[in-house]
Jmol script that loads the backbone (N, CA, C; Angstrom):
load data "model"
ATOM      1  N   MET A   1     -19.064  80.741 -44.482  1.00  0.00           N
ATOM      2  CA  MET A   1     -18.700  80.916 -45.882  1.00  0.00           C
ATOM      3  C   MET A   1     -19.669  80.136 -46.759  1.00  0.00           C
ATOM      4  N   GLN A   2     -20.069  80.784 -47.814  1.00  0.00           N
ATOM      5  CA  GLN A   2     -20.930  80.127 -48.789  1.00  0.00           C
ATOM      6  C   GLN A   2     -20.125  79.879 -50.056  1.00  0.00           C
ATOM      7  N   ILE A   3     -19.829  78.620 -50.320  1.00  0.00           N
ATOM      8  CA  ILE A   3     -19.099  78.258 -51.524  1.00  0.00           C
ATOM      9  C   ILE A   3     -19.977  77.303 -52.303  1.00  0.00           C
ATOM     10  N   TRP A   4     -20.388  77.747 -53.462  1.00  0.00           N
ATOM     11  CA  TRP A   4     -21.253  76.958 -54.322  1.00  0.00           C
ATOM     12  C   TRP A   4     -20.453  76.407 -55.481  1.00  0.00           C
ATOM     13  N   LEU A   5     -21.043  75.454 -56.163  1.00  0.00           N
ATOM     14  CA  LEU A   5     -20.444  74.844 -57.349  1.00  0.00           C
ATOM     15  C   LEU A   5     -21.420  74.973 -58.512  1.00  0.00           C
ATOM     16  N   ARG A   6     -20.869  75.193 -59.721  1.00  0.00           N
ATOM     17  CA  ARG A   6     -21.728  75.255 -60.898  1.00  0.00           C
ATOM     18  C   ARG A   6     -20.901  74.845 -62.114  1.00  0.00           C
ATOM     19  N   ARG A   7     -21.519  74.018 -62.947  1.00  0.00           N
ATOM     20  CA  ARG A   7     -20.865  73.639 -64.204  1.00  0.00           C
ATOM     21  C   ARG A   7     -20.805  74.839 -65.136  1.00  0.00           C
ATOM     22  N   ALA A   8     -19.729  74.929 -65.883  1.00  0.00           N
ATOM     23  CA  ALA A   8     -19.557  76.027 -66.836  1.00  0.00           C
ATOM     24  C   ALA A   8     -20.612  75.979 -67.934  1.00  0.00           C
ATOM     25  N   TYR A   9     -21.199  74.811 -68.153  1.00  0.00           N
ATOM     26  CA  TYR A   9     -22.188  74.637 -69.220  1.00  0.00           C
ATOM     27  C   TYR A   9     -23.596  75.006 -68.772  1.00  0.00           C
ATOM     28  N   ASP A  10     -23.768  75.267 -67.484  1.00  0.00           N
ATOM     29  CA  ASP A  10     -25.056  75.709 -66.961  1.00  0.00           C
ATOM     30  C   ASP A  10     -25.100  77.238 -66.978  1.00  0.00           C
ATOM     31  N   ALA A  11     -26.276  77.782 -67.148  1.00  0.00           N
ATOM     32  CA  ALA A  11     -26.420  79.240 -67.162  1.00  0.00           C
ATOM     33  C   ALA A  11     -26.037  79.810 -65.798  1.00  0.00           C
ATOM     34  N   PRO A  12     -25.361  80.958 -65.779  1.00  0.00           N
ATOM     35  CA  PRO A  12     -25.048  81.598 -64.503  1.00  0.00           C
ATOM     36  C   PRO A  12     -26.323  81.915 -63.738  1.00  0.00           C
ATOM     37  N   GLY A  13     -26.248  81.788 -62.429  1.00  0.00           N
ATOM     38  CA  GLY A  13     -27.394  82.094 -61.588  1.00  0.00           C
ATOM     39  C   GLY A  13     -27.306  83.506 -61.037  1.00  0.00           C
ATOM     40  N   GLN A  14     -28.454  84.100 -60.773  1.00  0.00           N
ATOM     41  CA  GLN A  14     -28.489  85.457 -60.232  1.00  0.00           C
ATOM     42  C   GLN A  14     -27.854  85.533 -58.846  1.00  0.00           C
ATOM     43  N   ARG A  15     -27.854  84.414 -58.123  1.00  0.00           N
ATOM     44  CA  ARG A  15     -27.348  84.401 -56.752  1.00  0.00           C
ATOM     45  C   ARG A  15     -25.957  83.779 -56.647  1.00  0.00           C
ATOM     46  N   ASP A  16     -25.244  83.642 -57.774  1.00  0.00           N
ATOM     47  CA  ASP A  16     -23.933  82.993 -57.768  1.00  0.00           C
ATOM     48  C   ASP A  16     -22.862  83.776 -57.020  1.00  0.00           C
ATOM     49  N   GLY A  17     -23.017  85.064 -56.905  1.00  0.00           N
ATOM     50  CA  GLY A  17     -21.956  85.862 -56.288  1.00  0.00           C
ATOM     51  C   GLY A  17     -20.753  85.916 -57.219  1.00  0.00           C
ATOM     52  N   THR A  18     -19.566  85.835 -56.663  1.00  0.00           N
ATOM     53  CA  THR A  18     -18.338  85.859 -57.457  1.00  0.00           C
ATOM     54  C   THR A  18     -18.129  84.494 -58.086  1.00  0.00           C
ATOM     55  N   ARG A  19     -17.997  84.483 -59.410  1.00  0.00           N
ATOM     56  CA  ARG A  19     -17.826  83.231 -60.165  1.00  0.00           C
ATOM     57  C   ARG A  19     -16.363  83.081 -60.560  1.00  0.00           C
ATOM     58  N   VAL A  20     -15.747  81.984 -60.090  1.00  0.00           N
ATOM     59  CA  VAL A  20     -14.331  81.738 -60.365  1.00  0.00           C
ATOM     60  C   VAL A  20     -14.193  80.409 -61.094  1.00  0.00           C
ATOM     61  N   LEU A  21     -13.619  80.456 -62.280  1.00  0.00           N
ATOM     62  CA  LEU A  21     -13.333  79.233 -63.024  1.00  0.00           C
ATOM     63  C   LEU A  21     -12.085  78.608 -62.424  1.00  0.00           C
ATOM     64  N   VAL A  22     -12.180  77.316 -62.059  1.00  0.00           N
ATOM     65  CA  VAL A  22     -11.076  76.649 -61.358  1.00  0.00           C
ATOM     66  C   VAL A  22     -10.482  75.506 -62.176  1.00  0.00           C
ATOM     67  N   ASP A  23     -10.617  75.570 -63.482  1.00  0.00           N
ATOM     68  CA  ASP A  23     -10.033  74.580 -64.386  1.00  0.00           C
ATOM     69  C   ASP A  23      -8.805  75.171 -65.070  1.00  0.00           C
ATOM     70  N   ARG A  24      -7.887  74.309 -65.458  1.00  0.00           N
ATOM     71  CA  ARG A  24      -6.667  74.747 -66.128  1.00  0.00           C
ATOM     72  C   ARG A  24      -6.942  75.211 -67.558  1.00  0.00           C
ATOM     73  N   VAL A  25      -7.928  74.602 -68.211  1.00  0.00           N
ATOM     74  CA  VAL A  25      -8.267  74.978 -69.586  1.00  0.00           C
ATOM     75  C   VAL A  25      -9.708  75.489 -69.622  1.00  0.00           C
ATOM     76  N   TRP A  26      -9.954  76.398 -70.561  1.00  0.00           N
ATOM     77  CA  TRP A  26     -11.299  76.950 -70.710  1.00  0.00           C
ATOM     78  C   TRP A  26     -12.233  75.842 -71.203  1.00  0.00           C
ATOM     79  N   PRO A  27     -13.445  75.742 -70.662  1.00  0.00           N
ATOM     80  CA  PRO A  27     -14.390  74.699 -71.085  1.00  0.00           C
ATOM     81  C   PRO A  27     -14.735  74.813 -72.566  1.00  0.00           C
ATOM     82  N   ARG A  28     -14.594  73.716 -73.260  1.00  0.00           N
ATOM     83  CA  ARG A  28     -14.833  73.677 -74.703  1.00  0.00           C
ATOM     84  C   ARG A  28     -16.270  74.065 -75.025  1.00  0.00           C
ATOM     85  N   GLY A  29     -16.410  74.978 -75.977  1.00  0.00           N
ATOM     86  CA  GLY A  29     -17.727  75.371 -76.460  1.00  0.00           C
ATOM     87  C   GLY A  29     -18.426  76.429 -75.628  1.00  0.00           C
ATOM     88  N   VAL A  30     -17.796  76.920 -74.568  1.00  0.00           N
ATOM     89  CA  VAL A  30     -18.412  77.945 -73.719  1.00  0.00           C
ATOM     90  C   VAL A  30     -17.823  79.299 -74.103  1.00  0.00           C
ATOM     91  N   ARG A  31     -18.700  80.207 -74.484  1.00  0.00           N
ATOM     92  CA  ARG A  31     -18.243  81.552 -74.846  1.00  0.00           C
ATOM     93  C   ARG A  31     -17.960  82.354 -73.584  1.00  0.00           C
ATOM     94  N   LYS A  32     -16.876  83.093 -73.608  1.00  0.00           N
ATOM     95  CA  LYS A  32     -16.474  83.860 -72.419  1.00  0.00           C
ATOM     96  C   LYS A  32     -17.559  84.832 -71.968  1.00  0.00           C
ATOM     97  N   GLU A  33     -18.233  85.471 -72.911  1.00  0.00           N
ATOM     98  CA  GLU A  33     -19.269  86.428 -72.521  1.00  0.00           C
ATOM     99  C   GLU A  33     -20.491  85.734 -71.907  1.00  0.00           C
ATOM    100  N   ASP A  34     -20.723  84.478 -72.229  1.00  0.00           N
ATOM    101  CA  ASP A  34     -21.853  83.731 -71.671  1.00  0.00           C
ATOM    102  C   ASP A  34     -21.530  83.131 -70.302  1.00  0.00           C
ATOM    103  N   ALA A  35     -20.261  82.936 -70.026  1.00  0.00           N
ATOM    104  CA  ALA A  35     -19.855  82.250 -68.799  1.00  0.00           C
ATOM    105  C   ALA A  35     -19.935  83.139 -67.562  1.00  0.00           C
ATOM    106  N   ALA A  36     -19.880  84.442 -67.734  1.00  0.00           N
ATOM    107  CA  ALA A  36     -19.945  85.399 -66.619  1.00  0.00           C
ATOM    108  C   ALA A  36     -18.921  85.069 -65.539  1.00  0.00           C
ATOM    109  N   ILE A  37     -17.692  84.801 -65.963  1.00  0.00           N
ATOM    110  CA  ILE A  37     -16.618  84.470 -65.030  1.00  0.00           C
ATOM    111  C   ILE A  37     -15.991  85.769 -64.528  1.00  0.00           C
ATOM    112  N   ASP A  38     -15.881  85.898 -63.209  1.00  0.00           N
ATOM    113  CA  ASP A  38     -15.242  87.080 -62.627  1.00  0.00           C
ATOM    114  C   ASP A  38     -13.733  86.922 -62.563  1.00  0.00           C
ATOM    115  N   GLU A  39     -13.299  85.693 -62.379  1.00  0.00           N
ATOM    116  CA  GLU A  39     -11.870  85.427 -62.271  1.00  0.00           C
ATOM    117  C   GLU A  39     -11.598  84.004 -62.742  1.00  0.00           C
ATOM    118  N   TRP A  40     -10.466  83.808 -63.385  1.00  0.00           N
ATOM    119  CA  TRP A  40     -10.049  82.471 -63.835  1.00  0.00           C
ATOM    120  C   TRP A  40      -8.738  82.155 -63.145  1.00  0.00           C
ATOM    121  N   LEU A  41      -8.771  81.207 -62.220  1.00  0.00           N
ATOM    122  CA  LEU A  41      -7.580  80.831 -61.465  1.00  0.00           C
ATOM    123  C   LEU A  41      -7.068  79.482 -61.954  1.00  0.00           C
ATOM    124  N   ARG A  42      -6.359  79.496 -63.073  1.00  0.00           N
ATOM    125  CA  ARG A  42      -5.800  78.262 -63.640  1.00  0.00           C
ATOM    126  C   ARG A  42      -4.882  77.553 -62.651  1.00  0.00           C
ATOM    127  N   GLU A  43      -4.136  78.353 -61.875  1.00  0.00           N
ATOM    128  CA  GLU A  43      -3.124  77.789 -60.989  1.00  0.00           C
ATOM    129  C   GLU A  43      -3.700  77.011 -59.806  1.00  0.00           C
ATOM    130  N   ILE A  44      -5.000  77.099 -59.581  1.00  0.00           N
ATOM    131  CA  ILE A  44      -5.621  76.339 -58.497  1.00  0.00           C
ATOM    132  C   ILE A  44      -6.047  74.953 -58.966  1.00  0.00           C
ATOM    133  N   ALA A  45      -6.048  74.734 -60.262  1.00  0.00           N
ATOM    134  CA  ALA A  45      -6.451  73.434 -60.819  1.00  0.00           C
ATOM    135  C   ALA A  45      -5.399  72.369 -60.498  1.00  0.00           C
ATOM    136  N   PRO A  46      -5.804  71.111 -60.507  1.00  0.00           N
ATOM    137  CA  PRO A  46      -4.820  70.033 -60.283  1.00  0.00           C
ATOM    138  C   PRO A  46      -3.752  70.056 -61.375  1.00  0.00           C
ATOM    139  N   SER A  47      -2.578  69.569 -61.024  1.00  0.00           N
ATOM    140  CA  SER A  47      -1.517  69.469 -62.017  1.00  0.00           C
ATOM    141  C   SER A  47      -1.988  68.599 -63.182  1.00  0.00           C
ATOM    142  N   THR A  48      -1.371  68.792 -64.317  1.00  0.00           N
ATOM    143  CA  THR A  48      -1.713  67.991 -65.490  1.00  0.00           C
ATOM    144  C   THR A  48      -1.504  66.507 -65.205  1.00  0.00           C
ATOM    145  N   ALA A  49      -0.411  66.177 -64.544  1.00  0.00           N
ATOM    146  CA  ALA A  49      -0.125  64.771 -64.233  1.00  0.00           C
ATOM    147  C   ALA A  49      -1.219  64.171 -63.349  1.00  0.00           C
ATOM    148  N   LEU A  50      -1.648  64.910 -62.335  1.00  0.00           N
ATOM    149  CA  LEU A  50      -2.690  64.395 -61.435  1.00  0.00           C
ATOM    150  C   LEU A  50      -4.018  64.270 -62.173  1.00  0.00           C
ATOM    151  N   ARG A  51      -4.344  65.256 -62.962  1.00  0.00           N
ATOM    152  CA  ARG A  51      -5.603  65.219 -63.720  1.00  0.00           C
ATOM    153  C   ARG A  51      -5.636  64.029 -64.669  1.00  0.00           C
ATOM    154  N   GLN A  52      -4.529  63.800 -65.358  1.00  0.00           N
ATOM    155  CA  GLN A  52      -4.468  62.671 -66.283  1.00  0.00           C
ATOM    156  C   GLN A  52      -4.528  61.340 -65.543  1.00  0.00           C
ATOM    157  N   TRP A  53      -3.856  61.252 -64.397  1.00  0.00           N
ATOM    158  CA  TRP A  53      -3.897  60.013 -63.613  1.00  0.00           C
ATOM    159  C   TRP A  53      -5.336  59.719 -63.166  1.00  0.00           C
ATOM    160  N   PHE A  54      -6.025  60.740 -62.680  1.00  0.00           N
ATOM    161  CA  PHE A  54      -7.386  60.567 -62.179  1.00  0.00           C
ATOM    162  C   PHE A  54      -8.346  60.165 -63.296  1.00  0.00           C
ATOM    163  N   GLY A  55      -8.326  60.891 -64.398  1.00  0.00           N
ATOM    164  CA  GLY A  55      -9.186  60.565 -65.526  1.00  0.00           C
ATOM    165  C   GLY A  55     -10.665  60.499 -65.183  1.00  0.00           C
ATOM    166  N   HIS A  56     -11.088  61.192 -64.132  1.00  0.00           N
ATOM    167  CA  HIS A  56     -12.479  61.203 -63.661  1.00  0.00           C
ATOM    168  C   HIS A  56     -13.009  59.805 -63.356  1.00  0.00           C
ATOM    169  N   ASP A  57     -12.126  58.961 -62.864  1.00  0.00           N
ATOM    170  CA  ASP A  57     -12.499  57.598 -62.467  1.00  0.00           C
ATOM    171  C   ASP A  57     -12.958  57.631 -61.012  1.00  0.00           C
ATOM    172  N   PRO A  58     -14.256  57.427 -60.740  1.00  0.00           N
ATOM    173  CA  PRO A  58     -14.747  57.480 -59.361  1.00  0.00           C
ATOM    174  C   PRO A  58     -14.024  56.521 -58.411  1.00  0.00           C
ATOM    175  N   ALA A  59     -13.482  55.436 -58.935  1.00  0.00           N
ATOM    176  CA  ALA A  59     -12.744  54.492 -58.082  1.00  0.00           C
ATOM    177  C   ALA A  59     -11.462  55.116 -57.528  1.00  0.00           C
ATOM    178  N   LYS A  60     -10.956  56.167 -58.169  1.00  0.00           N
ATOM    179  CA  LYS A  60      -9.733  56.844 -57.731  1.00  0.00           C
ATOM    180  C   LYS A  60     -10.023  58.120 -56.928  1.00  0.00           C
ATOM    181  N   TRP A  61     -11.294  58.374 -56.660  1.00  0.00           N
ATOM    182  CA  TRP A  61     -11.709  59.647 -56.072  1.00  0.00           C
ATOM    183  C   TRP A  61     -11.003  59.970 -54.758  1.00  0.00           C
ATOM    184  N   GLU A  62     -11.016  59.076 -53.810  1.00  0.00           N
ATOM    185  CA  GLU A  62     -10.419  59.372 -52.498  1.00  0.00           C
ATOM    186  C   GLU A  62      -8.920  59.651 -52.617  1.00  0.00           C
ATOM    187  N   GLU A  63      -8.215  58.877 -53.429  1.00  0.00           N
ATOM    188  CA  GLU A  63      -6.783  59.111 -53.615  1.00  0.00           C
ATOM    189  C   GLU A  63      -6.548  60.411 -54.380  1.00  0.00           C
ATOM    190  N   PHE A  64      -7.407  60.707 -55.350  1.00  0.00           N
ATOM    191  CA  PHE A  64      -7.295  61.977 -56.067  1.00  0.00           C
ATOM    192  C   PHE A  64      -7.415  63.137 -55.087  1.00  0.00           C
ATOM    193  N   LYS A  65      -8.412  63.090 -54.207  1.00  0.00           N
ATOM    194  CA  LYS A  65      -8.593  64.178 -53.239  1.00  0.00           C
ATOM    195  C   LYS A  65      -7.357  64.338 -52.357  1.00  0.00           C
ATOM    196  N   ARG A  66      -6.811  63.233 -51.878  1.00  0.00           N
ATOM    197  CA  ARG A  66      -5.609  63.313 -51.031  1.00  0.00           C
ATOM    198  C   ARG A  66      -4.463  63.986 -51.782  1.00  0.00           C
ATOM    199  N   ARG A  67      -4.232  63.552 -53.009  1.00  0.00           N
ATOM    200  CA  ARG A  67      -3.136  64.119 -53.798  1.00  0.00           C
ATOM    201  C   ARG A  67      -3.385  65.591 -54.151  1.00  0.00           C
ATOM    202  N   TYR A  68      -4.610  65.890 -54.516  1.00  0.00           N
ATOM    203  CA  TYR A  68      -4.939  67.276 -54.873  1.00  0.00           C
ATOM    204  C   TYR A  68      -4.834  68.178 -53.653  1.00  0.00           C
ATOM    205  N   HIS A  69      -5.288  67.731 -52.515  1.00  0.00           N
ATOM    206  CA  HIS A  69      -5.184  68.539 -51.295  1.00  0.00           C
ATOM    207  C   HIS A  69      -3.720  68.801 -50.952  1.00  0.00           C
ATOM    208  N   ARG A  70      -2.844  67.836 -51.208  1.00  0.00           N
ATOM    209  CA  ARG A  70      -1.399  68.069 -50.993  1.00  0.00           C
ATOM    210  C   ARG A  70      -0.896  69.157 -51.951  1.00  0.00           C
ATOM    211  N   GLU A  71      -1.350  69.119 -53.199  1.00  0.00           N
ATOM    212  CA  GLU A  71      -0.963  70.166 -54.143  1.00  0.00           C
ATOM    213  C   GLU A  71      -1.487  71.533 -53.686  1.00  0.00           C
ATOM    214  N   LEU A  72      -2.713  71.564 -53.213  1.00  0.00           N
ATOM    215  CA  LEU A  72      -3.299  72.824 -52.765  1.00  0.00           C
ATOM    216  C   LEU A  72      -2.526  73.424 -51.597  1.00  0.00           C
ATOM    217  N   ALA A  73      -2.041  72.585 -50.716  1.00  0.00           N
ATOM    218  CA  ALA A  73      -1.286  73.061 -49.550  1.00  0.00           C
ATOM    219  C   ALA A  73      -0.023  73.806 -49.977  1.00  0.00           C
ATOM    220  N   ARG A  74       0.462  73.539 -51.185  1.00  0.00           N
ATOM    221  CA  ARG A  74       1.660  74.214 -51.693  1.00  0.00           C
ATOM    222  C   ARG A  74       1.321  75.490 -52.480  1.00  0.00           C
ATOM    223  N   ARG A  75       0.056  75.896 -52.462  1.00  0.00           N
ATOM    224  CA  ARG A  75      -0.380  77.099 -53.193  1.00  0.00           C
ATOM    225  C   ARG A  75      -1.118  78.077 -52.264  1.00  0.00           C
ATOM    226  N   PRO A  76      -0.492  78.452 -51.159  1.00  0.00           N
ATOM    227  CA  PRO A  76      -1.218  79.268 -50.165  1.00  0.00           C
ATOM    228  C   PRO A  76      -1.714  80.606 -50.700  1.00  0.00           C
ATOM    229  N   GLU A  77      -0.977  81.247 -51.616  1.00  0.00           N
ATOM    230  CA  GLU A  77      -1.397  82.568 -52.091  1.00  0.00           C
ATOM    231  C   GLU A  77      -2.706  82.492 -52.859  1.00  0.00           C
ATOM    232  N   VAL A  78      -2.910  81.435 -53.634  1.00  0.00           N
ATOM    233  CA  VAL A  78      -4.151  81.292 -54.393  1.00  0.00           C
ATOM    234  C   VAL A  78      -5.288  80.888 -53.459  1.00  0.00           C
ATOM    235  N   LEU A  79      -4.984  80.041 -52.506  1.00  0.00           N
ATOM    236  CA  LEU A  79      -6.003  79.650 -51.522  1.00  0.00           C
ATOM    237  C   LEU A  79      -6.466  80.860 -50.719  1.00  0.00           C
ATOM    238  N   HIS A  80      -5.529  81.711 -50.318  1.00  0.00           N
ATOM    239  CA  HIS A  80      -5.896  82.916 -49.573  1.00  0.00           C
ATOM    240  C   HIS A  80      -6.810  83.808 -50.408  1.00  0.00           C
ATOM    241  N   ARG A  81      -6.531  83.879 -51.697  1.00  0.00           N
ATOM    242  CA  ARG A  81      -7.382  84.684 -52.589  1.00  0.00           C
ATOM    243  C   ARG A  81      -8.814  84.151 -52.594  1.00  0.00           C
ATOM    244  N   LEU A  82      -8.964  82.830 -52.752  1.00  0.00           N
ATOM    245  CA  LEU A  82     -10.301  82.226 -52.771  1.00  0.00           C
ATOM    246  C   LEU A  82     -11.004  82.378 -51.425  1.00  0.00           C
ATOM    247  N   LEU A  83     -10.271  82.166 -50.346  1.00  0.00           N
ATOM    248  CA  LEU A  83     -10.869  82.309 -49.017  1.00  0.00           C
ATOM    249  C   LEU A  83     -11.320  83.753 -48.778  1.00  0.00           C
ATOM    250  N   ALA A  84     -10.536  84.721 -49.237  1.00  0.00           N
ATOM    251  CA  ALA A  84     -10.919  86.129 -49.094  1.00  0.00           C
ATOM    252  C   ALA A  84     -12.201  86.410 -49.870  1.00  0.00           C
ATOM    253  N   LEU A  85     -12.299  85.882 -51.079  1.00  0.00           N
ATOM    254  CA  LEU A  85     -13.523  86.065 -51.869  1.00  0.00           C
ATOM    255  C   LEU A  85     -14.714  85.422 -51.169  1.00  0.00           C
ATOM    256  N   ALA A  86     -14.521  84.245 -50.603  1.00  0.00           N
ATOM    257  CA  ALA A  86     -15.610  83.538 -49.922  1.00  0.00           C
ATOM    258  C   ALA A  86     -16.058  84.297 -48.671  1.00  0.00           C
ATOM    259  N   ARG A  87     -15.144  84.958 -48.010  1.00  0.00           N
ATOM    260  CA  ARG A  87     -15.507  85.706 -46.797  1.00  0.00           C
ATOM    261  C   ARG A  87     -16.229  87.006 -47.127  1.00  0.00           C
ATOM    262  N   GLN A  88     -16.053  87.498 -48.355  1.00  0.00           N
ATOM    263  CA  GLN A  88     -16.720  88.733 -48.777  1.00  0.00           C
ATOM    264  C   GLN A  88     -18.178  88.494 -49.164  1.00  0.00           C
ATOM    265  N   GLY A  89     -18.491  87.278 -49.535  1.00  0.00           N
ATOM    266  CA  GLY A  89     -19.850  86.964 -49.982  1.00  0.00           C
ATOM    267  C   GLY A  89     -19.845  85.617 -50.670  1.00  0.00           C
ATOM    268  N   ARG A  90     -20.941  85.303 -51.298  1.00  0.00           N
ATOM    269  CA  ARG A  90     -21.065  84.013 -51.954  1.00  0.00           C
ATOM    270  C   ARG A  90     -20.021  83.849 -53.051  1.00  0.00           C
ATOM    271  N   LEU A  91     -19.380  82.671 -53.054  1.00  0.00           N
ATOM    272  CA  LEU A  91     -18.376  82.316 -54.051  1.00  0.00           C
ATOM    273  C   LEU A  91     -18.865  81.078 -54.787  1.00  0.00           C
ATOM    274  N   THR A  92     -18.834  81.123 -56.106  1.00  0.00           N
ATOM    275  CA  THR A  92     -19.216  79.973 -56.917  1.00  0.00           C
ATOM    276  C   THR A  92     -17.996  79.502 -57.690  1.00  0.00           C
ATOM    277  N   LEU A  93     -17.605  78.253 -57.442  1.00  0.00           N
ATOM    278  CA  LEU A  93     -16.511  77.629 -58.170  1.00  0.00           C
ATOM    279  C   LEU A  93     -17.091  77.017 -59.431  1.00  0.00           C
ATOM    280  N   VAL A  94     -16.591  77.434 -60.570  1.00  0.00           N
ATOM    281  CA  VAL A  94     -17.103  76.994 -61.865  1.00  0.00           C
ATOM    282  C   VAL A  94     -16.128  75.985 -62.448  1.00  0.00           C
ATOM    283  N   TYR A  95     -16.673  74.889 -62.970  1.00  0.00           N
ATOM    284  CA  TYR A  95     -15.851  73.800 -63.509  1.00  0.00           C
ATOM    285  C   TYR A  95     -16.508  73.246 -64.771  1.00  0.00           C
ATOM    286  N   GLY A  96     -15.734  72.509 -65.553  1.00  0.00           N
ATOM    287  CA  GLY A  96     -16.245  71.984 -66.803  1.00  0.00           C
ATOM    288  C   GLY A  96     -16.562  70.501 -66.807  1.00  0.00           C
ATOM    289  N   ALA A  97     -16.159  69.763 -65.800  1.00  0.00           N
ATOM    290  CA  ALA A  97     -16.329  68.301 -65.782  1.00  0.00           C
ATOM    291  C   ALA A  97     -17.796  67.893 -65.871  1.00  0.00           C
ATOM    292  N   ARG A  98     -18.035  66.749 -66.500  1.00  0.00           N
ATOM    293  CA  ARG A  98     -19.405  66.210 -66.584  1.00  0.00           C
ATOM    294  C   ARG A  98     -19.871  65.645 -65.244  1.00  0.00           C
ATOM    295  N   ASP A  99     -18.961  64.959 -64.569  1.00  0.00           N
ATOM    296  CA  ASP A  99     -19.296  64.317 -63.293  1.00  0.00           C
ATOM    297  C   ASP A  99     -19.398  65.393 -62.214  1.00  0.00           C
ATOM    298  N   GLU A 100     -20.581  65.595 -61.706  1.00  0.00           N
ATOM    299  CA  GLU A 100     -20.821  66.658 -60.732  1.00  0.00           C
ATOM    300  C   GLU A 100     -20.414  66.285 -59.308  1.00  0.00           C
ATOM    301  N   ARG A 101     -20.069  65.026 -59.076  1.00  0.00           N
ATOM    302  CA  ARG A 101     -19.696  64.589 -57.726  1.00  0.00           C
ATOM    303  C   ARG A 101     -18.209  64.295 -57.570  1.00  0.00           C
ATOM    304  N   HIS A 102     -17.531  64.050 -58.689  1.00  0.00           N
ATOM    305  CA  HIS A 102     -16.117  63.664 -58.646  1.00  0.00           C
ATOM    306  C   HIS A 102     -15.315  64.567 -59.578  1.00  0.00           C
ATOM    307  N   ASN A 103     -15.015  65.774 -59.116  1.00  0.00           N
ATOM    308  CA  ASN A 103     -14.230  66.708 -59.925  1.00  0.00           C
ATOM    309  C   ASN A 103     -13.427  67.625 -59.012  1.00  0.00           C
ATOM    310  N   ASN A 104     -12.499  68.345 -59.597  1.00  0.00           N
ATOM    311  CA  ASN A 104     -11.604  69.173 -58.799  1.00  0.00           C
ATOM    312  C   ASN A 104     -12.328  70.264 -58.020  1.00  0.00           C
ATOM    313  N   ALA A 105     -13.419  70.804 -58.539  1.00  0.00           N
ATOM    314  CA  ALA A 105     -14.146  71.851 -57.812  1.00  0.00           C
ATOM    315  C   ALA A 105     -14.757  71.305 -56.524  1.00  0.00           C
ATOM    316  N   VAL A 106     -15.257  70.086 -56.554  1.00  0.00           N
ATOM    317  CA  VAL A 106     -15.807  69.454 -55.349  1.00  0.00           C
ATOM    318  C   VAL A 106     -14.704  69.286 -54.309  1.00  0.00           C
ATOM    319  N   ALA A 107     -13.556  68.783 -54.744  1.00  0.00           N
ATOM    320  CA  ALA A 107     -12.425  68.581 -53.827  1.00  0.00           C
ATOM    321  C   ALA A 107     -11.895  69.917 -53.311  1.00  0.00           C
ATOM    322  N   LEU A 108     -11.863  70.925 -54.168  1.00  0.00           N
ATOM    323  CA  LEU A 108     -11.394  72.252 -53.765  1.00  0.00           C
ATOM    324  C   LEU A 108     -12.341  72.873 -52.751  1.00  0.00           C
ATOM    325  N   ARG A 109     -13.631  72.766 -52.987  1.00  0.00           N
ATOM    326  CA  ARG A 109     -14.619  73.299 -52.041  1.00  0.00           C
ATOM    327  C   ARG A 109     -14.439  72.671 -50.667  1.00  0.00           C
ATOM    328  N   GLU A 110     -14.290  71.357 -50.645  1.00  0.00           N
ATOM    329  CA  GLU A 110     -14.074  70.650 -49.382  1.00  0.00           C
ATOM    330  C   GLU A 110     -12.829  71.189 -48.665  1.00  0.00           C
ATOM    331  N   TYR A 111     -11.759  71.354 -49.415  1.00  0.00           N
ATOM    332  CA  TYR A 111     -10.500  71.855 -48.840  1.00  0.00           C
ATOM    333  C   TYR A 111     -10.672  73.283 -48.302  1.00  0.00           C
ATOM    334  N   LEU A 112     -11.322  74.142 -49.079  1.00  0.00           N
ATOM    335  CA  LEU A 112     -11.531  75.524 -48.645  1.00  0.00           C
ATOM    336  C   LEU A 112     -12.380  75.595 -47.381  1.00  0.00           C
ATOM    337  N   LEU A 113     -13.436  74.807 -47.325  1.00  0.00           N
ATOM    338  CA  LEU A 113     -14.295  74.819 -46.138  1.00  0.00           C
ATOM    339  C   LEU A 113     -13.536  74.335 -44.911  1.00  0.00           C
ATOM    340  N   ASP A 114     -12.736  73.282 -45.077  1.00  0.00           N
ATOM    341  CA  ASP A 114     -11.929  72.781 -43.956  1.00  0.00           C
ATOM    342  C   ASP A 114     -10.884  73.806 -43.528  1.00  0.00           C
ATOM    343  N   THR A 115     -10.227  74.433 -44.502  1.00  0.00           N
ATOM    344  CA  THR A 115      -9.183  75.426 -44.215  1.00  0.00           C
ATOM    345  C   THR A 115      -9.794  76.666 -43.593  1.00  0.00           C
ATOM    346  N   GLY A 116     -10.935  77.087 -44.089  1.00  0.00           N
ATOM    347  CA  GLY A 116     -11.583  78.291 -43.603  1.00  0.00           C
ATOM    348  C   GLY A 116     -12.072  78.200 -42.177  1.00  0.00           C
ATOM    349  N   ARG A 117     -12.294  76.992 -41.713  1.00  0.00           N
ATOM    350  CA  ARG A 117     -12.751  76.783 -40.327  1.00  0.00           C
ATOM    351  C   ARG A 117     -11.597  76.895 -39.346  1.00  0.00           C
ATOM    352  N   GLY A 118     -10.380  76.622 -39.847  1.00  0.00           N
ATOM    353  CA  GLY A 118      -9.205  76.562 -38.973  1.00  0.00           C
ATOM    354  C   GLY A 118      -8.629  77.886 -38.607  1.00  0.00           C
TER     355      GLY A 118
END
end "model"
wireframe off; spacefill off
backbone 0.3
color backbone group
């Protein structure tokens, strides 16, 4: 499976494949026609409470991933959708966070790759 990550503020790439926005809210200042989003899965994003607790604090990263992965385990229908898209071809998870190493798309990609192997 090829699962890529791309910020919503970066131009879509020709090789992105299926582009899925994985944030609960649309990225501020990004026009829908410019984003080239194929699907927006709000329900795969972390809960509001978890997102607010994390606050993109790298010191909370490992605990955020644990908590988010527990939330993901309770959303099998959405996970199956993403895994099906990834098995069909390249999947790009699109996110709005500034931090490219500590965000929900990174944690989601890790979870999908681990789940997809099983």
